[in-house]
Backbone as a printed PyTorch tensor [residue, N CA C, xyz], in Angstrom:
tensor([[[ 59.2940,  85.2680,  26.6200],
         [ 60.5430,  84.6250,  26.2590],
         [ 61.7000,  85.6150,  26.2570]],

        [[ 61.4930,  86.8040,  25.7560],
         [ 62.5750,  87.7910,  25.6980],
         [ 63.1070,  88.1740,  27.0720]],

        [[ 62.2580,  88.3850,  28.0740],
         [ 62.8160,  88.7310,  29.3880],
         [ 63.7200,  87.6210,  29.9410]],

        [[ 63.3930,  86.3650,  29.6570],
         [ 64.2280,  85.2520,  30.1210],
         [ 65.6000,  85.2690,  29.4770]],

        [[ 65.6490,  85.5300,  28.1720],
         [ 66.9240,  85.6030,  27.4570],
         [ 67.7350,  86.7870,  27.9560]],

        [[ 67.0690,  87.9160,  28.1420],
         [ 67.7500,  89.1130,  28.6380],
         [ 68.3490,  88.8560,  30.0200]],

        [[ 67.5940,  88.2050,  30.8730],
         [ 68.0840,  87.8930,  32.2140],
         [ 69.3120,  86.9800,  32.1450]],

        [[ 69.2660,  85.9690,  31.2820],
         [ 70.4190,  85.0660,  31.1270],
         [ 71.6510,  85.8210,  30.6510]],

        [[ 71.4630,  86.7120,  29.6960],
         [ 72.5900,  87.4980,  29.1890],
         [ 73.1680,  88.3980,  30.2730]],

        [[ 72.2970,  89.0380,  31.0320],
         [ 72.7680,  89.9240,  32.0990],
         [ 73.5480,  89.1490,  33.1640]],

        [[ 73.1480,  87.9260,  33.4150],
         [ 73.8700,  87.1120,  34.3920],
         [ 75.1850,  86.5800,  33.8300]],

        [[ 75.2430,  86.3690,  32.5280],
         [ 76.4410,  85.7970,  31.9120],
         [ 77.5330,  86.8270,  31.6540]],

        [[ 77.1780,  88.0760,  31.4310],
         [ 78.1600,  89.1040,  31.0780],
         [ 79.2600,  89.2480,  32.1310]],

        [[ 78.9600,  89.3270,  33.4290],
         [ 80.0640,  89.4420,  34.4010],
         [ 81.0410,  88.2630,  34.3420]],

        [[ 80.5290,  87.0760,  34.0600],
         [ 81.4170,  85.9140,  33.9430],
         [ 82.3270,  86.0590,  32.7350]],

        [[ 81.7960,  86.5340,  31.6130],
         [ 82.6200,  86.7360,  30.4200],
         [ 83.6900,  87.7850,  30.6680]],

        [[ 83.3000,  88.8630,  31.3370],
         [ 84.2610,  89.9310,  31.6290],
         [ 85.3730,  89.3900,  32.5230]],

        [[ 85.0190,  88.6270,  33.5380],
         [ 86.0120,  88.0670,  34.4530],
         [ 86.9420,  87.1080,  33.7330]],

        [[ 86.4160,  86.3030,  32.8120],
         [ 87.2490,  85.3490,  32.0720],
         [ 88.2730,  86.0630,  31.2080]],

        [[ 87.9530,  87.2440,  30.7330],
         [ 88.8600,  87.9710,  29.8590],
         [ 89.9740,  88.6880,  30.5870]],

        [[ 89.8650,  88.8130,  31.9020],
         [ 90.8930,  89.5270,  32.6650],
         [ 92.0740,  88.6210,  32.9360]],

        [[ 93.2470,  89.2210,  32.9080],
         [ 94.4760,  88.4670,  33.1700],
         [ 95.4190,  89.4170,  33.8800]],

        [[ 95.4780,  89.3310,  35.1750],
         [ 96.2790,  90.2410,  35.9840],
         [ 97.5360,  89.5180,  36.4510]],

        [[ 98.6750,  89.8190,  35.7970],
         [ 99.9260,  89.1300,  36.1090],
         [100.3390,  89.2910,  37.5680]],

        [[100.1050,  90.4730,  38.1280],
         [100.5280,  90.6870,  39.5090],
         [ 99.7780,  89.7440,  40.4430]],

        [[ 98.4750,  89.5630,  40.1840],
         [ 97.6760,  88.6940,  41.0370],
         [ 98.1310,  87.2420,  40.9210]],

        [[ 98.4120,  86.8010,  39.6910],
         [ 98.7770,  85.4030,  39.5140],
         [100.1040,  85.0940,  40.1580]],

        [[100.9910,  86.0330,  40.1460],
         [102.3270,  85.7620,  40.6540],
         [102.3990,  85.8420,  42.1670]],

        [[101.2840,  86.1760,  42.8130],
         [101.2860,  86.2490,  44.2590],
         [100.8130,  84.9220,  44.8510]],

        [[101.2940,  83.8200,  44.3150],
         [100.8710,  82.5070,  44.7840],
         [101.7060,  82.0150,  45.9480]],

        [[102.7470,  82.7410,  46.3160],
         [103.6120,  82.2730,  47.3910],
         [103.2890,  82.8980,  48.7410]],

        [[102.2510,  83.7420,  48.8360],
         [101.9450,  84.3730,  50.1030],
         [101.6650,  83.3220,  51.1830]],

        [[101.0600,  82.2100,  50.7980],
         [100.8650,  81.0940,  51.7060],
         [101.4710,  79.8580,  51.0520]],

        [[102.7060,  79.5170,  51.3970],
         [103.3880,  78.4240,  50.7190],
         [102.7050,  77.0700,  50.8730]],

        [[101.8210,  76.9220,  51.8740],
         [101.1440,  75.6420,  52.0540],
         [ 99.8910,  75.5320,  51.2030]],

        [[ 99.4240,  76.6490,  50.6640],
         [ 98.2040,  76.6260,  49.8560],
         [ 98.5030,  76.1140,  48.4610]],

        [[ 97.5760,  75.3620,  47.9290],
         [ 97.7090,  74.8960,  46.5540],
         [ 97.4940,  76.0890,  45.6410]],

        [[ 98.2500,  76.1600,  44.5710],
         [ 98.1800,  77.3050,  43.6710],
         [ 96.7770,  77.5030,  43.1240]],

        [[ 95.9960,  76.4530,  42.9780],
         [ 94.6610,  76.5860,  42.4030],
         [ 93.6440,  77.1090,  43.3990]],

        [[ 93.9740,  77.1970,  44.6710],
         [ 93.0330,  77.7380,  45.6380],
         [ 92.7050,  79.1860,  45.3270]],

        [[ 93.6770,  79.9760,  44.9220],
         [ 93.4930,  81.4010,  44.7110],
         [ 93.5190,  81.8060,  43.2470]],

        [[ 93.8770,  80.9180,  42.3760],
         [ 94.0900,  81.2790,  40.9850],
         [ 93.1980,  80.4110,  40.1190]],

        [[ 92.4820,  81.0380,  39.1740],
         [ 91.6070,  80.2200,  38.3410],
         [ 92.3990,  79.4040,  37.3260]],

        [[ 91.7340,  78.4670,  36.7090],
         [ 92.3900,  77.5030,  35.8260],
         [ 93.1320,  78.1620,  34.6820]],

        [[ 92.5710,  79.2150,  34.1180],
         [ 93.2220,  79.8910,  32.9900],
         [ 94.5770,  80.4430,  33.4000]],

        [[ 94.6380,  81.0720,  34.5460],
         [ 95.8910,  81.6670,  35.0040],
         [ 96.9240,  80.5900,  35.3070]],

        [[ 96.4970,  79.5020,  35.9150],
         [ 97.4100,  78.4030,  36.2050],
         [ 97.9490,  77.8350,  34.9030]],

        [[ 97.0600,  77.6570,  33.9170],
         [ 97.4760,  77.1310,  32.6170],
         [ 98.5030,  78.0540,  31.9690]],

        [[ 98.2590,  79.3700,  32.0220],
         [ 99.1810,  80.3330,  31.4130],
         [100.5340,  80.3210,  32.1220]],

        [[100.5320,  80.3410,  33.4340],
         [101.7880,  80.3160,  34.1900],
         [102.5370,  79.0180,  33.9700]],

        [[101.8190,  77.9310,  33.9320],
         [102.4460,  76.6280,  33.7220],
         [103.1290,  76.5970,  32.3580]],

        [[102.4450,  77.0930,  31.3480],
         [103.0240,  77.1170,  30.0030],
         [104.2780,  77.9620,  29.9310]],

        [[104.2460,  79.1210,  30.5610],
         [105.4220,  80.0040,  30.5640],
         [106.5600,  79.3440,  31.3290]],

        [[106.2640,  78.7640,  32.4670],
         [107.3020,  78.1000,  33.2670],
         [107.9570,  76.9740,  32.4720]],

        [[107.1450,  76.1480,  31.8230],
         [107.7090,  75.0320,  31.0480],
         [108.5630,  75.5390,  29.8920]],

        [[108.1400,  76.6180,  29.2400],
         [108.9400,  77.1770,  28.1440],
         [110.2680,  77.7090,  28.6660]],

        [[110.2370,  78.3650,  29.8280],
         [111.4760,  78.8690,  30.4390],
         [112.4230,  77.6950,  30.6950]],

        [[111.9020,  76.6620,  31.3500],
         [112.7330,  75.5160,  31.7180],
         [113.2860,  74.8050,  30.4830]],

        [[112.4440,  74.5820,  29.4760],
         [112.8890,  73.9060,  28.2490],
         [113.9760,  74.7080,  27.5520]],

        [[113.7370,  76.0160,  27.4350],
         [114.6710,  76.8830,  26.7200],
         [116.0240,  76.9300,  27.4190]],

        [[116.0100,  77.1170,  28.7290],
         [117.2700,  77.2150,  29.4780],
         [117.9860,  75.8640,  29.4920]],

        [[117.2500,  74.7730,  29.7490],
         [117.8830,  73.4420,  29.7800],
         [118.5610,  73.1140,  28.4560]],

        [[117.9490,  73.5160,  27.3530],
         [118.5250,  73.1950,  26.0430],
         [119.8230,  73.9600,  25.7840]],

        [[120.0510,  75.0380,  26.5010],
         [121.2340,  75.8670,  26.2870],
         [122.3460,  75.6220,  27.3030]],

        [[122.0680,  74.8270,  28.3220],
         [123.0650,  74.5870,  29.3740],
         [123.7760,  73.2560,  29.1710]],

        [[125.0180,  73.2120,  29.6060],
         [125.7370,  71.9370,  29.6140],
         [125.2710,  71.1320,  30.8250]],

        [[125.5940,  69.8620,  30.8590],
         [125.1580,  68.9970,  31.9570],
         [125.7170,  69.4200,  33.3120]],

        [[126.8950,  70.0070,  33.3160],
         [127.5140,  70.4080,  34.5850],
         [127.6020,  71.9300,  34.7040]],

        [[126.5420,  72.6220,  34.2990],
         [126.5200,  74.0860,  34.3470],
         [126.5800,  74.5780,  35.7940]],

        [[127.3050,  75.6600,  35.9860],
         [127.4190,  76.2520,  37.3260],
         [126.1600,  77.0580,  37.6320]],

        [[125.9870,  77.3720,  38.8990],
         [124.8400,  78.1860,  39.3330],
         [124.8740,  79.5400,  38.6200]],

        [[126.0570,  80.0910,  38.4540],
         [126.2130,  81.3820,  37.7820],
         [125.7580,  81.3020,  36.3200]],

        [[126.1180,  80.2260,  35.6290],
         [125.6960,  80.0420,  34.2350],
         [124.1760,  79.8930,  34.1430]],

        [[123.6080,  79.1730,  35.1000],
         [122.1520,  78.9880,  35.1310],
         [121.4590,  80.3240,  35.3510]],

        [[121.9610,  81.1170,  36.2950],
         [121.3630,  82.4280,  36.5860],
         [121.4450,  83.3410,  35.3660]],

        [[122.5720,  83.3400,  34.6880],
         [122.7370,  84.1650,  33.4880],
         [121.7470,  83.7330,  32.4140]],

        [[121.6180,  82.4300,  32.2090],
         [120.6760,  81.9160,  31.2080],
         [119.2420,  82.2940,  31.5630]],

        [[118.8880,  82.2110,  32.8440],
         [117.5380,  82.5850,  33.2710],
         [117.2740,  84.0720,  33.0490]],

        [[118.2650,  84.8950,  33.3170],
         [118.0820,  86.3380,  33.1370],
         [117.9620,  86.7390,  31.6690]],

        [[118.3720,  85.8670,  30.7480],
         [118.3020,  86.1770,  29.3170],
         [117.2150,  85.4170,  28.5740]],

        [[116.5740,  84.4610,  29.2140],
         [115.6450,  83.5670,  28.5230],
         [114.4130,  84.2810,  27.9680]],

        [[113.9110,  85.2750,  28.6480],
         [112.6580,  85.9160,  28.2300],
         [112.7820,  86.6010,  26.8720]],

        [[113.9730,  87.0420,  26.5220],
         [114.1700,  87.6930,  25.2250],
         [114.0410,  86.7120,  24.0660]],

        [[114.1330,  85.4210,  24.3460],
         [114.0280,  84.4070,  23.2960],
         [112.6230,  83.8230,  23.1850]],

        [[111.7120,  84.2370,  24.0470],
         [110.3480,  83.7170,  24.0130],
         [109.4570,  84.6140,  23.1580]],

        [[108.3060,  84.0850,  22.7190],
         [107.3790,  84.9110,  21.9340],
         [106.9650,  86.1650,  22.6980]],

        [[106.6790,  87.2080,  21.9540],
         [106.3550,  88.5150,  22.5290],
         [105.2350,  88.4410,  23.5670]],

        [[104.2210,  87.6150,  23.3180],
         [103.0970,  87.5140,  24.2510],
         [103.4930,  86.9320,  25.6040]],

        [[104.5880,  86.2110,  25.6600],
         [105.0250,  85.5820,  26.9150],
         [106.0540,  86.4120,  27.6680]],

        [[106.6600,  87.3940,  27.0250],
         [107.7980,  88.1050,  27.6250],
         [107.4800,  88.7530,  28.9620]],

        [[106.3700,  89.4690,  29.0510],
         [106.0340,  90.1590,  30.2960],
         [105.8600,  89.1960,  31.4570]],

        [[105.0770,  88.1520,  31.2260],
         [104.8620,  87.1490,  32.2680],
         [106.1590,  86.4250,  32.5820]],

        [[106.9490,  86.1250,  31.5510],
         [108.2370,  85.4510,  31.7450],
         [109.1360,  86.2670,  32.6700]],

        [[109.2430,  87.5520,  32.4090],
         [110.1170,  88.4040,  33.2330],
         [109.6580,  88.4250,  34.6840]],

        [[108.3440,  88.4630,  34.8990],
         [107.8290,  88.4630,  36.2700],
         [108.0830,  87.1200,  36.9530]],

        [[107.9070,  86.0300,  36.2120],
         [108.1640,  84.6990,  36.7780],
         [109.6390,  84.5610,  37.1330]],

        [[110.5220,  84.9550,  36.2210],
         [111.9630,  84.8370,  36.4790],
         [112.3610,  85.7140,  37.6600]],

        [[111.8460,  86.9300,  37.7070],
         [112.1890,  87.8360,  38.8090],
         [111.7440,  87.2480,  40.1530]],

        [[110.5250,  86.7250,  40.2000],
         [109.9820,  86.2410,  41.4680],
         [110.5470,  84.8740,  41.8800]],

        [[110.8060,  84.0020,  40.9150],
         [111.1910,  82.6260,  41.2140],
         [112.6160,  82.2940,  40.7840]],

        [[113.4700,  83.2780,  40.6180],
         [114.8150,  83.0730,  40.0840],
         [115.5720,  81.9540,  40.7980]],

        [[115.6490,  82.0140,  42.1030],
         [116.4110,  81.0040,  42.8500],
         [115.7810,  79.6190,  42.7560]],

        [[114.4550,  79.5540,  42.8170],
         [113.7820,  78.2570,  42.7080],
         [113.9600,  77.6690,  41.3130]],

        [[113.8520,  78.5070,  40.2830],
         [114.0690,  78.0400,  38.9110],
         [115.4970,  77.5120,  38.7620]],

        [[116.4570,  78.2560,  39.2980],
         [117.8640,  77.8440,  39.2100],
         [118.0870,  76.5160,  39.9310]],

        [[117.4870,  76.3660,  41.1060],
         [117.6250,  75.1040,  41.8450],
         [117.0460,  73.9380,  41.0510]],

        [[115.8840,  74.1470,  40.4530],
         [115.2500,  73.0790,  39.6710],
         [116.0490,  72.7570,  38.4130]],

        [[116.6750,  73.7630,  37.8230],
         [117.4890,  73.5270,  36.6280],
         [118.7550,  72.7400,  36.9610]],

        [[119.1220,  72.7130,  38.2220],
         [120.2940,  71.9450,  38.6530],
         [119.9750,  70.4630,  38.8010]],

        [[118.6920,  70.1110,  38.7330],
         [118.2850,  68.7090,  38.8720],
         [118.0420,  68.0990,  37.4900]],

        [[117.7310,  66.8330,  37.4780],
         [117.3990,  66.1450,  36.2260],
         [115.8940,  66.0970,  35.9860]],

        [[115.1270,  66.8430,  36.7710],
         [113.6730,  66.8470,  36.6170],
         [113.2690,  67.3690,  35.2460]],

        [[112.1430,  66.8720,  34.7590],
         [111.5920,  67.3810,  33.5040],
         [111.0890,  68.8050,  33.7440]],

        [[110.9350,  69.5980,  32.6880],
         [110.4070,  70.9530,  32.8690],
         [109.0670,  70.9630,  33.6100]],

        [[108.1720,  70.0380,  33.2830],
         [106.8690,  70.0040,  33.9380],
         [107.0030,  69.6790,  35.4220]],

        [[107.8100,  68.6840,  35.7400],
         [108.0030,  68.2940,  37.1390],
         [108.6260,  69.4460,  37.9310]],

        [[109.5570,  70.1540,  37.3260],
         [110.1810,  71.3020,  37.9870],
         [109.1500,  72.3920,  38.2530]],

        [[108.2840,  72.6520,  37.2890],
         [107.2690,  73.7000,  37.4530],
         [106.2080,  73.3030,  38.4720]],

        [[105.9270,  72.0170,  38.5990],
         [105.0240,  71.5420,  39.6470],
         [105.6800,  71.7600,  41.0090]],

        [[106.9680,  71.4790,  41.1190],
         [107.6900,  71.6630,  42.3840],
         [107.6880,  73.1280,  42.8140]],

        [[107.7490,  74.0330,  41.8440],
         [107.7370,  75.4690,  42.1370],
         [106.3120,  75.9590,  42.3850]],

        [[105.3230,  75.1220,  42.0830],
         [103.9010,  75.4220,  42.2390],
         [103.3780,  76.3830,  41.1710]],

        [[103.9920,  76.3330,  39.9850],
         [103.4730,  77.1070,  38.8630],
         [102.6550,  76.2220,  37.9300]],

        [[102.7050,  74.9220,  38.1280],
         [101.8660,  73.9650,  37.4050],
         [101.1600,  73.0900,  38.4370]],

        [[ 99.9550,  72.6700,  38.0930],
         [ 99.2370,  71.7320,  38.9490],
         [ 99.7830,  70.3320,  38.7210]],

        [[ 99.8660,  69.5320,  39.7670],
         [100.2520,  68.1350,  39.5440],
         [ 99.1360,  67.4240,  38.7830]],

        [[ 99.4970,  66.3990,  38.0420],
         [ 98.4860,  65.6380,  37.3110],
         [ 97.6340,  64.8600,  38.3010]],

        [[ 96.3650,  64.7080,  37.9510],
         [ 95.4730,  63.8900,  38.7650],
         [ 95.9030,  62.4290,  38.6370]],

        [[ 95.5590,  61.6180,  39.6110],
         [ 96.0340,  60.2350,  39.6200],
         [ 95.6080,  59.4670,  38.3730]],

        [[ 94.4580,  59.7860,  37.7850],
         [ 94.0140,  59.0630,  36.5970],
         [ 94.7640,  59.5030,  35.3350]],

        [[ 95.5050,  60.6150,  35.4150],
         [ 96.2820,  61.0790,  34.2720],
         [ 97.7180,  60.5520,  34.2930]],

        [[ 98.1030,  59.9480,  35.4050],
         [ 99.4720,  59.4590,  35.5360],
         [ 99.7070,  58.2820,  34.6090]],

        [[100.9350,  58.1650,  34.1610],
         [101.2880,  57.0830,  33.2260],
         [101.5260,  55.7850,  33.9370]]])
């Protein structure tokens, strides 16, 4: 019985180690193939983390902008948004804003919800058809 348990543990350890890794540079390289779905190269945890950060960015900036904000005002708000987010999100936020600045600004110019905007940028997965309202 003990060798079987030992074998299971030895097989499970690499999976646990991989689950604990979070490489921001790797996750943010989702645009190398714009036709690929973000989940093809990125595991669910990373997509969930990026989606959460993107939605927080969009919510925070939208709440601070007027309805007819100029592109310049949007860019300024995006460049300052990461300082208002929790410490654990700041690093990822700065990388997302740096890489997707123009796309974020374009989406903030629309009436799309934060989630819909982040799906358009490919930082969130679209909902499956059975999850739609």
